[in-house]
C-alpha positions in Angstrom: 0.0 -0.1 0.0 1.3 3.6 -0.8 2.9 5.4 2.1 1.7 9.0 2.7 4.3 10.0 5.3 7.7 8.6 5.4 10.0 9.5 8.6 13.4 8.6 7.8 16.3 8.5 10.2 15.0 11.3 12.1 16.6 13.0 15.1 15.2 16.2 16.8 16.7 18.2 19.5 15.4 21.1 21.7 18.0 23.6 22.3 18.3 24.9 25.8 17.6 28.7 26.0 21.0 30.8 26.1 23.1 27.5 25.5 23.9 26.7 22.0 26.1 24.0 23.1 23.7 21.9 25.1 20.4 20.3 23.9 17.7 17.8 24.6 17.5 14.8 22.2 13.7 14.3 21.7 13.8 11.9 18.8 16.5 9.5 18.4 17.0 8.0 14.9 13.3 7.4 14.4 12.1 5.5 11.1 8.4 5.1 10.4 6.1 4.7 7.5 2.3 5.6 7.7 0.3 3.9 5.1 -2.5 5.8 3.1 -5.9 5.2 4.6 -4.5 3.5 7.8 -5.3 4.1 11.6 -1.8 4.5 13.4 -1.8 5.2 17.3 1.4 6.6 18.9 1.6 6.0 22.5 4.1 6.8 25.2 4.4 8.4 28.6 4.9 12.2 28.8 8.3 13.0 27.5 8.6 9.9 25.5 8.9 12.1 22.1 5.4 11.3 20.6 4.1 14.9 20.3 7.6 15.9 18.8 7.2 13.5 16.3 3.6 14.5 15.7 4.5 18.0 14.8 7.4 16.7 12.7 5.0 14.9 10.3 3.7 18.0 8.8 6.6 20.7 9.2 5.4 22.3 12.2 8.9 21.2 13.4 11.8 20.2 11.2 14.1 17.5 11.8 17.5 18.2 13.4 18.7 15.1 11.3 17.2 12.7 8.9 14.0 13.4 6.7 10.2 13.6 6.7 8.5 13.0 3.5 4.6 13.6 3.0 3.7 12.3 -0.4 7.2 12.4 -1.4 7.4 16.3 -0.5 10.4 17.1 1.9 9.2 19.0 4.9 12.5 21.0 4.9 11.7 22.4 1.4 9.9 25.7 2.2 8.6 25.8 -1.2 6.4 22.8 -0.6 5.2 23.4 3.1 1.9 24.8 2.4 1.0 21.6 0.1 2.5 19.5 3.0 0.2 21.2 5.4 -2.9 20.8 3.2 -2.2 17.1 3.0 -1.4 16.5 6.8 -3.9 18.5 9.0 -3.5 18.6 12.8 -5.7 18.9 15.8 -4.3 19.6 19.2 -5.0 19.0 22.8 -6.6 22.2 23.4 -9.3 23.3 21.0 -9.4 27.1 22.2 -6.0 27.3 20.5 -7.5 26.6 17.1 -10.5 28.8 17.5 -10.2 32.1 15.6 -13.9 33.5 15.2 -16.7 34.4 17.1 -19.3 32.2 15.4 -18.6 28.3 14.5 -19.4 28.4 10.8 -17.2 31.4 10.6 -14.3 29.5 12.5 -14.8 26.5 10.1 -14.5 28.7 6.8 -11.2 30.5 8.2 -8.9 27.7 6.6 -10.5 27.4 3.2 -10.8 31.1 2.9 -7.1 31.5 3.6 -6.6 28.9 0.8 -8.5 31.1 -1.6 -11.3 28.6 -2.1 -14.4 30.1 -3.9 -17.3 31.0 -1.6 -19.8 28.5 -2.9 -17.3 25.9 -2.2 -16.5 27.2 1.1 -20.2 27.1 2.0 -20.2 23.4 0.9 -17.2 22.5 3.0 -18.5 24.1 6.2 -21.8 22.1 6.0 -20.1 19.0 5.0 -17.5 19.1 7.8 -20.0 20.2 10.5 -22.4 17.3 9.4 -19.3 15.1 9.6 -18.7 15.8 13.2 -22.5 16.0 14.3 -22.3 19.9 15.0 -24.3 21.1 12.0 -27.1 22.5 14.6 -24.5 24.6 16.1 -23.2 26.4 13.3 -24.6 29.9 14.5 -23.3 29.4 18.1 -20.3 31.1 19.7 -17.6 28.8 20.2 -16.8 29.9 23.8 -20.4 28.7 24.8 -19.8 25.1 23.7 -18.5 22.1 26.1 -15.0 20.9 25.8 -16.1 18.0 23.5 -18.1 20.2 21.2 -15.0 22.7 20.8 -12.9 19.5 20.1 -15.5 18.5 17.4 -15.4 22.0 15.9 -11.6 22.2 16.1 -11.7 18.8 13.9 -14.3 20.2 11.6 -12.1 23.2 10.8 -9.3 20.7 9.7 -11.8 18.5 7.7 -13.0 21.5 5.8 -9.4 21.7 4.5 -9.8 18.5 2.9 -6.5 16.9 3.9 -5.6 13.3 3.1 -4.3 12.6 6.5 -5.2 14.2 10.0 -2.7 13.8 12.9 -4.4 14.1 16.6 -2.2 15.2 19.2 -3.7 14.0 22.5 -7.1 15.4 21.3 -9.0 14.0 24.4 -6.5 15.1 27.1 -8.8 17.9 28.5 -12.2 16.1 28.1 -14.6 14.1 30.3 -15.4 10.4 29.3 -18.3 11.4 27.2 -16.4 14.1 25.2 -13.6 11.5 24.8 -15.9 8.8 23.4 -17.5 11.6 21.0 -14.1 12.6 19.7 -13.0 8.8 19.4 -16.3 8.1 17.4 -15.5 10.7 15.0 -11.8 9.9 14.6 -12.8 6.2 13.7 -15.7 7.4 11.4 -13.3 9.8 9.5 -11.0 6.8 9.0 -13.5 4.1 8.1 -16.3 6.1 6.3 -14.2 9.1 4.7 -11.0 7.1 4.1 -8.7 9.7 6.0 -5.3 8.3 7.2 -5.4 9.0 10.9 -2.4 9.1 13.2 -3.4 9.3 17.0 -0.9 10.5 19.7 -2.4 9.6 23.2 -1.6 8.2 26.6 -5.1 6.6 27.0 -4.7 2.9 26.2 -8.3 2.3 25.7 -8.5 4.8 22.8 -5.8 2.8 20.7 -7.6 -0.7 20.8 -9.5 -0.2 17.4 -6.3 1.3 15.6 -4.8 -0.8 12.8 -1.4 -0.3 14.4 0.3 0.8 17.6 3.5 2.4 17.8 5.1 2.7 21.4 7.6 5.4 22.1 10.2 5.6 25.1 13.1 8.0 25.4 12.8 9.2 22.0 12.8 5.8 20.2 10.3 3.4 18.9 10.2 0.4 21.2 7.1 -1.6 20.0 5.4 -1.6 16.6 2.6 -3.9 15.7 -1.1 -4.7 15.7 -3.2 -3.9 19.1 -3.4 -7.6 19.7 0.3 -8.2 19.7 1.3 -5.2 21.5 -1.3 -5.6 24.4 -0.3 -9.0 25.3 3.1 -7.7 26.3 1.6 -6.5 29.6 4.6 -6.7 31.7 6.8 -4.7 29.3 4.1 -1.9 28.8 3.9 -1.6 32.5 7.7 -1.3 32.7 7.4 1.7 30.4 4.9 3.2 32.7 2.0 2.5 30.4 -1.4 0.4 31.1 -3.4 -1.8 29.0 -7.0 -1.6 28.0 -9.4 -2.7 31.0 -10.7 -5.8 29.0 -6.9 -7.0 27.9 -5.9 -6.6 31.8 -8.9 -8.7 33.0 -8.3 -11.2 30.3 -4.7 -11.6 31.6 -5.8 -12.1 35.2 -8.5 -14.6 34.1 -5.5 -16.5 32.1 -3.5 -16.3 35.4 -6.2 -18.1 37.3 -6.5 -20.7 34.5 -9.3 -19.7 32.4 -8.8 -20.0 28.8 -9.1 -16.5 27.0 -7.6 -16.1 23.5 -4.7 -13.6 23.5 -6.4 -11.6 20.6 -8.9 -10.3 23.0 -8.5 -6.9 24.0 -12.0 -5.2 23.8 -14.8 -5.6 26.4 -17.6 -6.7 24.0 -15.1 -9.5 22.7 -14.3 -10.6 26.2 -18.0 -10.6 27.4 -19.1 -12.7 24.2 -16.2 -15.3 24.8 -17.1 -15.6 28.5 -20.7 -15.9 27.5 -20.1 -18.6 25.0 -17.4 -20.7 26.6 -17.6 -20.2 30.5 
């Protein structure tokens, strides 16, 4: 399958303020390919480098060493940066940082307007993106009057209106309550499955990544695990050694196995676990 993002031998250093000879190594020789149409989750504790990697994927940060390519475009080539950012959109942790207008539909229209899109097409994109996130009825509202989950859905709609092929979500549910988290995750999965968007989800909530096609685990600026959710979450002790948990269903399944109850190792979702127990126990 075609790769939309290629991260090749990338390092990234944060320079210490006022000290040009001292730096913090945030990414240490990272190589990673993101397939078009895939849903990739990148997990790790705070400081593992996952958000730095996310920002390198569309040129918000540029690698200290190595290369990042978006559909073959080099992120260090300033002449291509707008094409790169139209291909890979980003949704951040705090939706307030992405709000620019006093009315929801004006906020969604801001990005396409800056791209020089025709007014009729902007109207179509605004309506389409608001419907995609279930916020069309709120198009005349003021963003500051919305809940955190609703604001994040508006932030997602603003990116969708730009028609990117890939959307990178950098801890989009970190500031939300459980209901808001579920709403945002449902939209992310819908964008991937129904709209064919390539999704990269950065998170430290393990329950959010069980439905991903692939999980990349980072620690100390390096990739330490890479595989399907079923292959990653059976490595319970290794994940806990990295300061990470596993989804509740995977943890429960592990404890049942320790008690001698047969549970297939590919079960990581609560519905799957409940069905297995109902049919076999």
